[in-house]
C-alpha positions as CSV (number, residue, x, y, z in Angstrom):
1,X,345.3,-58.2,78.4
2,X,346.6,-55.6,81.4
3,X,349.1,-54.3,79.0
4,X,346.2,-54.1,76.1
5,X,344.5,-51.8,78.8
6,X,346.9,-49.4,79.4
7,X,347.7,-49.3,75.9
8,X,344.0,-48.0,75.1
9,X,344.0,-46.1,78.0
10,X,346.8,-43.9,76.9
11,X,345.5,-44.2,73.5
12,X,342.1,-42.8,74.0
13,X,343.7,-39.9,76.9
14,X,346.1,-38.7,74.0
15,X,342.9,-38.3,71.5
16,X,341.0,-36.4,73.7
17,X,344.2,-34.4,74.5
18,X,344.6,-33.8,70.9
19,X,341.2,-32.9,70.2
20,X,340.9,-30.5,73.1
21,X,344.2,-28.7,72.3
22,X,342.7,-28.6,68.4
23,X,339.9,-26.8,70.2
24,X,341.6,-24.9,72.0
25,X,343.8,-23.5,69.6
26,X,341.0,-22.6,67.1
27,X,338.8,-20.8,70.1
28,X,342.4,-19.0,71.1
29,X,342.9,-17.6,67.2
30,X,339.7,-16.5,66.8
31,X,339.5,-14.7,69.7
32,X,342.6,-13.0,69.0
33,X,341.3,-12.0,65.9
34,X,338.6,-10.9,66.9
35,X,340.1,-9.0,69.1
36,X,342.7,-7.5,65.9
37,X,340.1,-6.8,63.8
38,X,338.1,-4.2,66.6
39,X,341.8,-2.3,66.9
40,X,342.5,-2.2,63.4
41,X,339.6,-1.3,61.6
42,X,341.4,-1.2,58.2
43,X,341.2,-4.9,58.5
44,X,337.6,-5.2,59.2
45,X,336.8,-3.2,56.1
46,X,339.0,-5.6,54.0
47,X,336.8,-8.2,55.4
48,X,333.6,-6.4,54.6
49,X,332.3,-6.1,58.3
50,X,329.8,-3.1,58.6
51,X,330.5,-0.4,60.6
52,X,334.1,-0.2,60.5
53,X,334.5,2.3,57.9
54,X,333.4,5.3,61.0
55,X,336.5,4.3,62.7
56,X,340.5,4.7,62.4
57,X,343.0,2.6,64.4
58,X,343.7,4.5,67.6
59,X,347.4,4.3,68.7
60,X,348.4,6.2,72.3
61,X,350.6,4.7,74.3
62,X,347.8,3.5,75.9
63,X,346.7,1.7,73.2
64,X,349.9,0.2,72.6
65,X,350.1,-1.1,76.4
66,X,346.2,-2.6,76.1
67,X,347.3,-4.5,72.7
68,X,350.8,-5.7,74.2
69,X,349.0,-6.8,77.3
70,X,346.5,-8.8,75.5
71,X,349.3,-10.4,72.8
72,X,350.8,-11.1,76.0
73,X,348.5,-13.2,77.5
74,X,347.5,-15.3,74.0
75,X,351.0,-16.0,73.7
76,X,350.9,-17.7,77.5
77,X,347.8,-19.6,76.4
78,X,349.4,-20.5,73.3
79,X,352.5,-22.1,74.7
80,X,350.0,-24.2,76.8
81,X,348.7,-25.7,73.3
82,X,351.2,-28.8,71.6
83,X,352.0,-28.5,68.2
84,X,351.9,-31.9,68.3
85,X,348.4,-32.8,69.2
86,X,347.5,-30.9,66.2
87,X,346.6,-31.6,62.6
88,X,349.7,-30.7,59.9
89,X,347.6,-28.0,58.8
90,X,346.8,-26.5,62.3
91,X,350.4,-27.5,63.1
92,X,351.6,-24.7,60.3
93,X,348.7,-22.4,61.4
94,X,350.0,-22.7,65.1
95,X,353.7,-22.0,64.2
96,X,352.3,-18.9,61.9
97,X,350.0,-17.6,64.9
98,X,353.2,-18.2,67.4
99,X,355.1,-15.8,65.4
100,X,352.3,-13.7,64.9
101,X,352.3,-13.3,69.0
102,X,356.3,-12.8,69.0
103,X,356.5,-9.9,66.3
104,X,354.0,-7.9,68.0
105,X,355.2,-8.4,71.5
106,X,358.5,-7.1,70.5
107,X,357.2,-4.6,68.7
108,X,356.1,-3.1,71.4
109,X,359.1,-3.8,73.4
110,X,361.5,-2.3,70.9
111,X,359.1,0.2,70.9
112,X,359.4,0.6,67.1
113,X,355.7,2.3,67.2
114,X,357.5,5.7,68.0
115,X,359.0,5.3,64.6
116,X,355.7,5.7,62.4
117,X,356.8,6.7,58.8
118,X,360.3,5.9,56.6
119,X,361.2,7.6,53.6
120,X,358.4,6.4,51.4
121,X,355.3,5.4,53.6
122,X,353.7,6.4,56.3
123,X,350.4,6.7,58.4
124,X,349.9,10.1,57.0
125,X,349.9,9.1,52.9
126,X,348.4,5.7,53.8
127,X,344.8,8.1,54.9
128,X,345.3,10.2,51.4
129,X,343.8,7.3,49.8
130,X,341.1,6.4,52.1
131,X,339.2,7.8,49.6
132,X,340.0,5.7,46.6
133,X,340.3,2.8,48.8
134,X,337.0,3.1,50.0
135,X,333.2,1.8,48.2
136,X,330.4,4.3,48.2
137,X,327.6,2.5,47.8
138,X,324.7,4.5,49.1
139,X,324.4,7.5,51.9
140,X,325.7,5.3,54.7
141,X,328.8,4.6,53.3
142,X,329.4,8.7,52.9
143,X,327.9,9.1,56.6
144,X,330.7,6.1,57.9
145,X,333.6,8.2,56.0
146,X,332.5,11.6,57.3
147,X,333.0,9.9,60.7
148,X,336.4,8.6,59.3
149,X,337.5,11.8,58.9
150,X,336.3,13.6,62.1
151,X,338.3,11.1,64.0
152,X,341.6,11.8,62.1
153,X,342.2,14.9,64.1
154,X,342.5,13.0,67.6
155,X,344.8,10.0,65.5
156,X,346.8,12.5,64.4
157,X,347.7,14.3,67.5
158,X,347.9,10.4,69.2
159,X,350.8,10.0,66.8
160,X,352.6,13.5,67.0
161,X,352.6,12.3,70.8
162,X,354.5,9.1,69.8
163,X,356.8,10.8,67.7
164,X,357.6,13.7,70.3
165,X,358.7,10.5,72.9
166,X,360.5,9.5,70.0
167,X,362.5,12.4,69.9
168,X,363.0,12.2,73.9
169,X,364.6,8.9,73.9
170,X,366.3,8.7,70.5
171,X,363.8,6.4,68.8
172,X,364.0,8.7,65.3
173,X,364.4,8.8,61.9
174,X,367.5,9.8,60.7
175,X,368.1,13.3,60.0
176,X,369.8,13.1,56.9
177,X,366.5,11.1,54.8
178,X,363.8,14.3,56.4
179,X,364.6,16.3,53.1
180,X,361.2,17.0,51.6
181,X,359.3,14.6,53.5
182,X,357.3,17.6,54.2
183,X,356.3,18.0,51.1
184,X,352.9,15.3,51.2
185,X,351.7,16.7,54.1
186,X,352.1,20.2,52.6
187,X,349.5,19.1,50.2
188,X,346.8,17.9,52.2
189,X,347.2,21.6,53.3
190,X,344.1,23.5,51.1
191,X,341.7,26.6,50.8
192,X,339.4,24.9,49.5
193,X,337.9,21.1,49.7
194,X,338.0,20.2,46.4
195,X,341.9,20.5,46.3
196,X,341.9,17.6,49.3
197,X,342.4,13.8,48.6
198,X,340.0,13.6,51.5
199,X,337.3,15.0,49.4
200,X,337.9,13.3,46.3
201,X,334.3,10.8,46.7
202,X,332.5,13.8,47.4
203,X,333.2,15.2,43.7
204,X,330.8,12.8,42.3
205,X,328.1,11.3,44.5
206,X,325.7,7.9,44.1
207,X,323.2,10.1,42.1
208,X,320.3,7.6,43.8
209,X,321.0,10.0,46.8
210,X,318.2,12.8,47.0
211,X,319.3,16.5,47.0
212,X,318.5,17.4,50.0
213,X,320.4,14.5,51.9
214,X,323.8,15.0,48.8
215,X,323.4,19.2,50.2
216,X,323.8,17.5,53.9
217,X,326.8,15.0,52.8
218,X,328.6,17.9,51.4
219,X,328.0,20.6,54.2
220,X,329.6,17.6,56.3
221,X,332.1,16.3,54.2
222,X,333.4,19.7,54.1
223,X,333.7,20.8,57.4
224,X,335.5,17.7,58.5
225,X,338.0,18.4,56.0
226,X,338.8,22.1,56.6
227,X,338.1,22.2,60.4
228,X,338.9,18.8,61.0
229,X,341.8,17.0,58.7
230,X,343.8,20.3,57.1
231,X,344.5,21.7,60.7
232,X,345.3,18.3,61.7
233,X,347.9,18.0,58.8
234,X,349.3,21.9,59.7
235,X,349.6,20.4,62.8
236,X,351.8,17.9,61.8
237,X,354.3,20.3,59.2
238,X,354.3,22.4,62.1
239,X,355.3,19.6,64.0
240,X,357.7,18.3,61.5
241,X,359.6,21.6,60.3
242,X,359.8,23.1,64.5
243,X,360.8,19.9,66.3
244,X,360.9,16.4,64.5
245,X,363.6,17.2,61.6
246,X,365.6,19.4,63.0
247,X,366.6,17.6,66.4
248,X,366.1,14.1,64.8
249,X,369.4,11.7,65.6
250,X,372.3,12.3,63.1
251,X,373.4,8.9,63.1
252,X,372.0,6.4,60.1
253,X,372.2,2.7,61.5
254,X,369.3,0.7,64.0
255,X,372.4,0.0,65.9
256,X,372.2,3.8,67.4
257,X,369.0,3.4,68.6
258,X,367.8,2.3,71.8
259,X,368.4,-1.2,72.5
260,X,369.5,-1.0,68.6
261,X,370.9,-4.3,68.1
262,X,367.9,-6.1,69.7
263,X,365.5,-3.9,67.3
264,X,367.4,-4.7,64.3
265,X,367.7,-8.3,65.3
266,X,363.9,-8.2,65.6
267,X,363.8,-6.5,62.0
268,X,365.7,-9.0,60.2
269,X,363.7,-11.6,61.9
270,X,359.9,-9.7,60.9
271,X,361.4,-9.4,57.3
272,X,363.6,-12.1,56.2
273,X,362.3,-14.8,58.6
274,X,366.0,-16.4,58.6
275,X,368.4,-17.5,61.4
276,X,371.3,-15.6,60.0
277,X,373.3,-12.7,61.8
278,X,374.0,-9.3,60.0
279,X,377.7,-10.6,59.2
280,X,376.3,-14.0,57.6
281,X,374.0,-12.4,55.5
282,X,376.6,-9.9,54.4
283,X,378.8,-12.3,53.4
284,X,375.9,-13.6,51.0
285,X,375.8,-10.3,49.6
286,X,378.8,-10.1,48.7
287,X,379.0,-13.8,47.0
288,X,376.0,-12.7,45.3
289,X,377.4,-9.7,44.1
290,X,380.3,-11.6,42.3
291,X,378.1,-14.5,40.8
292,X,375.9,-11.7,39.6
293,X,379.0,-9.4,37.8
294,X,380.3,-11.9,36.4
295,X,377.2,-12.3,34.7
296,X,376.9,-9.0,33.8
297,X,379.9,-9.2,32.2
298,X,379.1,-12.1,29.7
299,X,376.4,-9.9,28.6
300,X,378.8,-6.7,27.9
301,X,380.8,-9.4,25.8
302,X,378.3,-10.7,23.6
303,X,377.1,-7.3,22.9
304,X,380.4,-6.5,22.0
305,X,380.2,-3.2,23.9
306,X,383.5,-0.8,24.1
307,X,384.5,-0.3,27.4
308,X,384.0,-2.5,31.2
309,X,381.1,-2.8,32.6
310,X,381.3,1.3,34.5
311,X,381.5,2.2,30.7
312,X,378.6,0.3,29.6
313,X,376.7,1.5,33.4
314,X,376.7,4.7,32.0
315,X,376.3,4.0,28.3
316,X,372.6,2.4,29.8
317,X,372.1,5.7,31.7
318,X,372.5,8.4,29.4
319,X,371.5,6.8,26.0
320,X,368.2,8.9,25.0
321,X,367.1,5.4,23.0
322,X,366.4,3.8,26.9
323,X,364.2,6.3,27.9
324,X,360.3,7.2,27.5
325,X,359.4,11.0,26.0
326,X,356.7,10.9,27.8
327,X,354.6,9.3,31.0
328,X,351.9,7.9,28.7
329,X,354.8,5.8,26.6
330,X,356.3,4.6,29.6
331,X,352.4,3.2,30.9
332,X,351.7,1.9,27.1
333,X,355.2,-0.3,27.3
334,X,354.5,-1.4,31.1
335,X,350.8,-2.3,30.3
336,X,352.4,-4.0,27.0
337,X,354.5,-6.1,28.6
338,X,351.9,-6.7,31.3
339,X,349.8,-8.4,28.6
340,X,352.4,-10.3,27.1
341,X,353.1,-12.3,30.2
342,X,349.1,-12.6,30.5
343,X,349.4,-14.7,27.8
344,X,352.0,-17.2,28.8
345,X,351.1,-17.8,32.3
346,X,350.0,-21.5,31.6
347,X,352.9,-22.3,30.6
348,X,354.1,-22.2,34.5
349,X,351.2,-22.4,36.1
350,X,347.9,-24.7,36.7
351,X,346.1,-22.0,38.9
352,X,345.3,-18.2,38.2
353,X,343.6,-15.8,39.7
354,X,340.5,-14.6,39.7
355,X,341.3,-11.1,40.3
356,X,342.5,-8.7,37.6
357,X,344.7,-5.8,37.7
358,X,345.3,-2.3,36.1
359,X,348.0,-0.2,35.6
360,X,348.7,3.2,36.7
361,X,351.0,5.9,37.9
362,X,352.4,6.5,40.6
363,X,349.9,9.3,42.7
364,X,352.1,12.8,42.0
365,X,351.8,13.4,46.2
366,X,354.9,10.6,46.5
367,X,356.1,10.1,43.0
368,X,359.3,12.4,43.7
369,X,360.2,9.7,47.1
370,X,359.2,6.8,45.6
371,X,360.5,4.1,44.0
372,X,360.0,2.7,40.3
373,X,357.1,1.1,40.7
374,X,355.1,-1.8,43.4
375,X,351.9,-3.1,43.5
376,X,348.7,-2.2,45.3
377,X,346.6,-5.2,46.1
378,X,342.5,-4.9,46.7
379,X,340.7,-6.8,49.2
380,X,338.3,-9.4,47.3
381,X,335.0,-8.1,48.7
382,X,336.4,-4.4,47.0
383,X,334.4,-3.4,43.5
384,X,338.3,-3.2,41.9
385,X,341.2,-5.1,40.9
386,X,344.9,-4.8,42.0
387,X,346.9,-2.1,40.7
388,X,350.5,-1.9,39.3
389,X,352.0,1.1,39.8
390,X,354.7,2.8,38.0
391,X,356.8,5.8,38.6
392,X,356.2,8.7,35.6
393,X,358.1,10.7,37.6
394,X,361.5,11.7,36.5
395,X,361.6,9.8,32.9
396,X,364.9,10.3,32.7
397,X,365.2,8.1,35.7
398,X,362.7,5.3,34.5
399,X,364.5,2.9,31.8
400,X,363.1,0.6,29.7
401,X,365.4,-2.5,29.9
402,X,364.4,-2.5,33.4
403,X,361.1,-2.3,32.5
404,X,360.2,-6.1,31.8
405,X,361.7,-6.8,34.9
406,X,359.9,-4.4,37.1
407,X,356.6,-5.7,35.2
408,X,357.1,-9.4,36.5
409,X,357.9,-8.5,39.8
410,X,355.4,-6.0,40.7
411,X,352.6,-7.2,38.6
412,X,352.5,-11.0,36.8
413,X,354.0,-13.7,37.8
414,X,355.4,-11.7,40.8
415,X,352.7,-9.8,43.4
416,X,349.6,-9.4,41.7
417,X,349.3,-13.5,41.4
418,X,351.0,-14.5,44.2
419,X,348.7,-12.2,46.5
420,X,345.5,-12.8,44.7
421,X,345.7,-16.5,44.9
422,X,346.4,-16.2,48.4
423,X,343.4,-14.3,49.1
424,X,341.6,-17.3,47.5
425,X,342.9,-19.6,49.9
426,X,339.2,-19.8,51.6
427,X,339.8,-22.8,54.2
428,X,342.8,-20.7,55.5
429,X,342.1,-18.6,58.8
430,X,342.1,-15.3,59.1
431,X,344.8,-14.7,60.7
432,X,346.9,-16.4,58.5
433,X,345.2,-15.6,55.2
434,X,345.4,-11.3,55.8
435,X,349.6,-12.1,56.7
436,X,352.0,-11.1,54.4
437,X,355.4,-12.0,54.9
438,X,357.7,-10.2,53.2
439,X,360.7,-12.7,52.2
440,X,357.9,-15.3,51.0
441,X,356.1,-12.2,49.2
442,X,358.9,-10.7,48.1
443,X,361.5,-13.3,47.8
444,X,358.7,-14.8,45.3
445,X,358.6,-11.6,43.5
446,X,362.5,-11.6,42.5
447,X,362.0,-15.6,41.4
448,X,359.5,-14.6,39.1
449,X,361.6,-12.0,37.7
450,X,364.1,-15.2,36.4
451,X,361.1,-17.0,35.6
452,X,360.6,-14.2,32.5
453,X,363.7,-16.3,31.0
454,X,361.6,-18.9,31.2
455,X,358.0,-17.2,29.4
456,X,360.8,-15.6,26.7
457,X,360.0,-12.0,28.1
458,X,363.1,-10.6,28.1
459,X,364.0,-10.0,24.1
460,X,367.1,-8.0,23.6
461,X,370.1,-8.3,25.7
462,X,369.7,-4.8,27.4
463,X,366.8,-6.3,29.0
464,X,368.1,-9.2,30.2
465,X,371.2,-7.3,31.7
466,X,367.9,-4.8,33.4
467,X,367.0,-8.1,35.2
468,X,370.8,-8.6,36.6
469,X,370.6,-5.1,37.5
470,X,367.4,-5.7,39.2
471,X,369.0,-9.0,40.6
472,X,372.4,-7.7,41.5
473,X,370.2,-4.7,43.3
474,X,368.4,-7.0,45.9
475,X,371.9,-8.4,46.4
476,X,373.6,-5.5,47.1
477,X,370.4,-5.2,49.9
478,X,371.8,-7.4,51.7
479,X,375.1,-5.7,51.6
480,X,374.2,-2.7,52.1
481,X,371.3,-3.1,54.7
482,X,373.8,-5.5,57.5
483,X,376.5,-2.3,56.0
484,X,374.6,0.8,57.8
485,X,372.4,-1.0,60.5
486,X,375.1,-3.2,61.6
487,X,378.5,-2.2,59.8
488,X,378.4,1.4,60.8
489,X,378.5,2.1,56.4
490,X,378.0,5.8,55.6
491,X,374.9,7.1,53.2
492,X,378.1,7.6,50.8
493,X,379.6,4.6,50.5
494,X,376.0,2.7,50.1
495,X,375.0,5.2,47.4
496,X,378.6,4.1,45.8
497,X,378.2,0.7,46.6
498,X,375.1,0.5,44.9
499,X,375.7,3.3,41.8
500,X,379.0,0.9,41.0
501,X,377.0,-2.3,40.8
502,X,373.8,-1.6,39.0
503,X,372.8,0.2,36.4
504,X,369.9,2.2,38.4
505,X,369.5,6.0,37.6
506,X,371.2,8.1,39.9
507,X,368.0,9.3,41.4
508,X,366.7,5.6,42.2
509,X,370.0,4.9,43.7
510,X,369.7,7.9,46.2
511,X,365.9,7.1,47.0
512,X,366.6,3.5,47.6
513,X,369.8,4.0,49.9
514,X,367.1,6.0,51.7
515,X,364.8,3.6,51.9
516,X,366.9,1.2,53.4
517,X,367.7,3.8,56.1
518,X,364.7,4.4,56.8
519,X,363.0,1.0,57.1
520,X,365.8,-1.2,58.5
521,X,365.6,-5.2,57.0
522,X,363.2,-5.0,55.4
523,X,365.0,-4.6,52.2
524,X,367.1,-7.9,53.0
525,X,363.5,-9.8,52.7
526,X,364.2,-10.3,48.8
527,X,367.5,-11.3,48.2
528,X,367.0,-14.2,51.0
529,X,363.9,-15.2,49.9
530,X,364.4,-15.5,46.3
531,X,367.8,-17.3,47.0
532,X,365.3,-19.9,49.5
533,X,362.9,-21.0,46.8
534,X,365.7,-21.1,43.8
535,X,367.9,-23.6,46.5
536,X,363.7,-25.2,47.1
537,X,363.4,-25.9,43.4
538,X,366.9,-26.7,42.4
539,X,366.5,-29.3,45.5
540,X,363.1,-30.7,44.0
541,X,364.4,-30.9,40.5
542,X,367.1,-33.3,41.7
543,X,364.8,-35.7,44.2
544,X,361.9,-35.6,41.8
545,X,364.2,-35.7,38.5
546,X,362.4,-36.7,35.4
547,X,358.7,-36.6,37.0
548,X,359.3,-32.8,38.0
549,X,356.3,-31.2,37.1
550,X,357.7,-27.9,37.4
551,X,354.2,-26.1,37.2
552,X,352.8,-28.2,40.2
553,X,355.6,-27.0,42.0
554,X,354.6,-23.1,41.6
555,X,350.9,-24.1,42.6
556,X,352.5,-25.6,45.7
557,X,354.2,-22.5,46.9
558,X,351.4,-20.3,45.9
559,X,348.6,-22.5,47.7
560,X,350.9,-22.2,50.8
561,X,350.1,-18.6,51.3
562,X,352.6,-15.9,53.0
563,X,354.7,-18.3,55.1
564,X,358.2,-17.8,56.4
565,X,361.0,-19.3,54.6
566,X,361.6,-21.8,57.4
567,X,358.0,-23.6,57.0
568,X,357.8,-22.9,53.3
569,X,361.3,-25.2,53.3
570,X,359.5,-27.8,55.5
571,X,356.9,-27.8,53.5
572,X,358.7,-28.3,50.0
573,X,360.4,-31.0,51.9
574,X,357.3,-32.5,52.4
575,X,355.9,-32.4,48.6
576,X,359.1,-33.5,47.2
577,X,358.9,-36.6,49.7
578,X,355.4,-37.0,48.8
579,X,356.6,-36.6,45.1
580,X,358.6,-39.8,45.3
581,X,356.1,-42.3,47.1
582,X,353.6,-41.1,44.6
583,X,355.9,-42.9,41.9
């Protein structure tokens, strides 16, 4: 009897502890999310919170320290909560939340915030899209937007101060990738407000706004743009040309940064989410390059081409049959492929997203330095869908034979399908639903390219070679990224390796290598994520056997939302076991 009482007491104590930890965890992540929403107004705007349209994220050293101290305390509080006392779903939430806190702390400790831009993106470019990304539904929205424009000059100066500190300690982008990065800045230094991207929302005001109020808004907007935004961009340009560009570091690799070894390790953890060394990743890349090269050779033989891989690649790069003659032709072909894929999605998926997407060109101000295409998402609260961007700059560098793979990756079943479904996971905490794990998202999108084979999207051997060239491109990234940032590779060495193993245009080769130089480890996420998903699928096919349902497998992976690869692996293994139990 005494043993029974002790056992009952222990069980009650455990249940109370579990319930307490459950409540403590929920309260902690809700408190942290409220803090995050307040610190980063763009998150609040995406969530549809009123008043957020007036504000912009401040980035001074004081702001960085305040956030660091808060997140450090959150991490300590989280450590006092046991994952064992949480539900299975909340244990996943716990692991993801803990990872986010680690990421935030590491970003401060390695001072990653001192490099606030890379070769194709940065704060000053994201600001340029405010007008396009804001939904205007009356005068109040326009006033909020003007208030945000008025706040921009101060934050611009904060960024300049950070980058000046980066110059002092050697925490900068490499000098070799900086040429031309001033052009998007120059485009915002205008002599008339009508020429500014920031003024675009005022070229067509809401007709329901009275004439007097329209006049007031237009006057305020002109003042904000010409007296605030334009001088701020001029200060940034002066700083870039006179201080940053001439004195930025000459070395390429992240290893040359202060505390560079840890910095690169943390970037690998952030983007790839794998417990692998740079050398292990490098070797995997070499192995994948060899495998894909053999598949390429098979296609070359099948089309009876008279020559080897190098000659075949040169043929693909130079023959006019493989290139669009106008931007409209390229966009039309991308749109056709996208709709063809749309119609075949039910072959591989039970659940499809509600949010639509469109096809549009990459904006002119960034196109010369931008990749071939990209997906630009949109929050569910916005009055617009997502967009599959296609780069129409330098048409001679945009081969049609890679367009099916690009479309599968950026639109469906790649980024749009995955991202839109993730946003619809309403039962997940905000911190998780708004997280983007590059290894998962980019891994899924690369996996989606190969799904095009199963959907019959690749209609010619050249298109299938384009798919392989895209897969080879991502395998080369494992070799090149680790080569640059851990093994001392030169820019020319990286360019030659990518050009020699893929049919990418030489323009794209240059653009891509500069991207890897300026964005350490992000390029690793694609192949490592795809490799993991394929491993898990093959394992599921083998263990579940004849009852394996590919659509159910895909639905399960996508229902998780964006998760690190270790959690993905754990959850798929659980799903496999459940399939066996249900038989």
